[in-house]
C-alpha positions as CSV (number, residue, x, y, z in Angstrom):
1,M,-0.2,-0.1,0.2
2,R,2.8,2.4,0.8
3,A,3.6,2.2,-2.8
4,T,0.4,3.0,-4.0
5,I,0.7,6.1,-2.0
6,Q,3.9,6.9,-3.8
7,V,2.6,6.3,-7.0
8,L,-0.7,8.5,-6.2
9,D,1.3,11.0,-4.5
10,E,3.8,11.4,-7.5
11,H,1.8,10.8,-10.8
12,G,-2.2,11.5,-9.8
13,F,-4.4,8.9,-9.9
14,E,-5.1,8.2,-13.7
15,S,-1.5,7.8,-14.0
16,A,-1.2,5.4,-11.0
17,T,-1.8,2.2,-13.3
18,I,-1.1,-1.5,-11.5
19,P,1.9,-1.9,-13.6
20,R,3.3,1.3,-12.1
21,I,2.2,0.5,-8.5
22,A,4.1,-2.7,-8.8
23,K,6.7,-1.8,-10.0
24,A,7.2,0.8,-7.1
25,A,6.2,-2.3,-4.8
26,K,9.1,-4.3,-6.5
27,V,6.4,-6.9,-7.5
28,S,4.7,-8.1,-10.6
29,P,1.1,-7.0,-11.5
30,A,0.0,-10.4,-11.2
31,S,0.4,-10.3,-7.6
32,V,-1.2,-7.2,-7.5
33,Y,-4.1,-8.3,-9.2
34,R,-4.2,-11.7,-7.0
35,R,-4.9,-9.5,-4.3
36,F,-7.1,-6.6,-5.9
37,E,-10.1,-7.2,-8.3
38,D,-8.8,-3.9,-10.2
39,K,-7.1,-0.5,-9.9
40,D,-10.1,0.8,-8.2
41,A,-10.0,-1.8,-5.4
42,L,-7.0,-1.4,-4.5
43,I,-6.5,2.7,-4.6
44,R,-9.8,2.7,-2.5
45,E,-8.4,-0.1,0.5
46,T,-5.2,2.3,0.2
47,L,-7.1,5.2,1.0
48,L,-9.3,3.8,3.7
49,T,-6.3,2.7,5.3
50,A,-4.5,5.8,4.6
51,L,-7.5,7.5,6.5
52,R,-7.8,5.2,9.3
53,S,-4.1,5.1,10.0
54,S,-4.3,9.1,10.1
55,A,-7.4,9.2,12.2
56,K,-5.3,7.6,14.8
57,V,-2.7,10.0,14.9
58,V,-4.6,13.0,14.8
59,E,-6.5,12.0,18.2
60,R,-3.0,11.2,19.8
61,A,-1.9,14.0,18.5
62,L,-4.5,16.5,19.6
63,D,-4.9,15.8,23.2
64,P,-6.8,18.4,24.7
65,K,-5.2,18.1,27.7
66,V,-2.0,19.5,25.7
67,F,-4.0,22.2,23.9
68,A,-5.4,23.5,27.3
69,K,-1.6,24.5,28.2
70,K,-1.8,26.4,25.1
71,T,-3.4,29.8,23.8
72,L,-5.9,29.5,20.9
73,E,-3.3,31.7,18.8
74,E,-0.7,29.0,19.1
75,A,-2.6,25.8,19.0
76,A,-4.9,27.2,15.9
77,K,-1.7,28.4,13.8
78,S,-0.3,24.7,14.7
79,V,-3.4,22.6,13.2
80,L,-3.3,25.3,10.5
81,R,-0.2,24.8,9.5
82,S,-0.5,21.1,10.1
83,V,-3.8,20.8,7.4
84,M,-1.8,23.0,5.3
85,M,1.3,21.3,5.2
86,Q,-0.9,18.1,4.6
87,D,-2.8,19.4,1.1
88,R,0.7,20.7,-0.2
89,E,2.5,16.9,0.2
90,H,-0.6,14.9,-0.6
91,P,-2.9,16.7,-3.1
92,N,-3.3,13.7,-4.9
93,L,-4.1,11.4,-2.2
94,I,-7.0,14.1,-1.3
95,L,-7.9,14.9,-5.0
96,A,-8.3,10.8,-5.6
97,I,-10.4,10.8,-1.7
98,K,-12.9,13.5,-3.4
99,R,-12.9,11.5,-6.8
100,F,-13.9,8.5,-4.8
101,S,-16.5,10.3,-2.3
102,E,-18.1,11.5,-5.2
103,A,-18.4,8.6,-7.7
104,P,-21.8,6.6,-8.5
105,G,-21.5,3.4,-6.9
106,E,-19.0,4.7,-3.9
107,K,-21.5,4.9,-1.0
108,A,-19.7,2.7,1.6
109,F,-16.2,4.7,0.7
110,E,-18.1,8.0,1.0
111,K,-19.6,7.1,4.0
112,E,-16.2,5.6,6.1
113,S,-13.8,8.3,4.2
114,M,-16.4,11.1,5.4
115,E,-16.7,9.7,9.0
116,L,-13.0,9.3,9.3
117,I,-12.5,12.9,7.7
118,G,-15.2,14.4,10.3
119,Q,-13.7,12.2,13.1
120,N,-10.5,14.6,12.5
121,F,-12.4,17.3,12.3
122,R,-14.1,17.2,15.3
123,N,-11.0,16.0,17.4
124,M,-9.6,19.2,15.8
125,T,-12.5,21.3,17.2
126,T,-12.0,19.5,20.4
127,A,-8.6,20.4,21.1
128,L,-8.5,24.1,19.8
129,A,-11.8,24.8,22.1
130,A,-9.6,23.6,25.3
131,C,-7.1,26.3,24.6
132,H,-6.8,28.1,28.3
133,D,-7.5,31.6,26.9
134,I,-11.1,30.5,25.6
135,S,-12.5,29.4,28.3
136,G,-15.2,32.4,28.8
137,I,-16.8,32.5,25.2
138,R,-20.0,31.8,24.5
139,E,-20.5,29.0,22.0
140,R,-16.7,28.3,21.3
141,K,-16.9,25.2,20.0
142,K,-19.4,26.0,17.4
143,K,-17.1,29.2,17.0
144,I,-14.5,26.8,16.4
145,E,-16.1,24.3,14.1
146,F,-17.6,27.7,11.4
147,A,-13.9,29.2,11.6
148,L,-12.0,25.7,11.1
149,L,-14.4,24.8,8.6
150,T,-14.1,28.3,6.7
151,V,-10.0,28.4,6.6
152,T,-9.9,24.8,6.0
153,S,-12.1,25.1,3.1
154,A,-9.7,28.2,1.7
155,I,-6.7,26.1,2.5
156,E,-8.1,23.2,0.3
157,V,-9.2,25.1,-2.7
158,M,-6.0,27.3,-2.9
159,I,-3.8,24.2,-2.8
160,L,-6.2,21.3,-5.0
161,E,-7.7,24.1,-7.5
162,P,-4.8,26.8,-8.0
163,S,-6.2,27.6,-11.1
164,S,-9.7,28.6,-9.7
165,M,-10.4,32.2,-9.6
166,W,-9.4,32.1,-5.5
167,G,-6.0,30.4,-6.4
168,E,-5.8,33.1,-9.0
169,L,-6.3,35.9,-5.9
170,W,-4.0,34.3,-3.5
171,K,-0.7,34.7,-4.9
172,E,1.1,35.1,-1.3
173,S,3.3,32.4,0.0
174,D,2.1,29.9,2.2
175,D,3.4,31.3,5.6
176,K,1.4,35.1,4.5
177,V,-1.7,32.9,3.6
178,L,-1.4,31.1,6.9
179,K,-1.1,34.6,8.7
180,R,-3.9,36.0,7.3
181,L,-6.2,32.9,7.8
182,L,-5.4,32.7,11.7
183,Q,-6.0,36.3,11.9
184,M,-9.8,35.5,10.6
185,F,-10.0,32.6,12.6
186,L,-9.0,34.4,15.7
187,S,-11.2,37.2,14.9
188,Y,-14.1,35.0,14.7
189,V,-13.9,32.8,17.5
190,R,-13.0,35.9,19.8
191,T,-16.5,37.9,18.7
């Protein structure tokens, strides 16, 4: 499965062929076909395995007890930087997840992948809501959910759809974009 992720990362879904994946895994294409019906089955299982693994890592990394010692600004900056880095490092994986989630006949994949992504999002929200400097803010969890959804969506569009009008509008470095998104996030949550 590592080879599948590597090939998806480097070449994208359309160019991720069984022979290319098998070569990266140093096995024969026949070996891959013995385990998986076709390319879609291999990629589907690889993506779900990666999402399951990610959910476990995120849950451990976003311990609310640790975040309770942080300010919202430092915690949000860290979380948003991680989201941006993940999107920058693995755009083709994210696009493959979107492709399968939106494809007809992929309801089981869509359900499980959205549950795992939702779990990560809820863990981010819970961790950020634990920050010590915002305990008195009314509806802080709802505000964090909305602000987090807004800024992570902006990051996703800027990275995954650079030719969109939004990608064209943002010609700044990731650090500058992150700083602006963090300001927006903090302003909304603190109002």
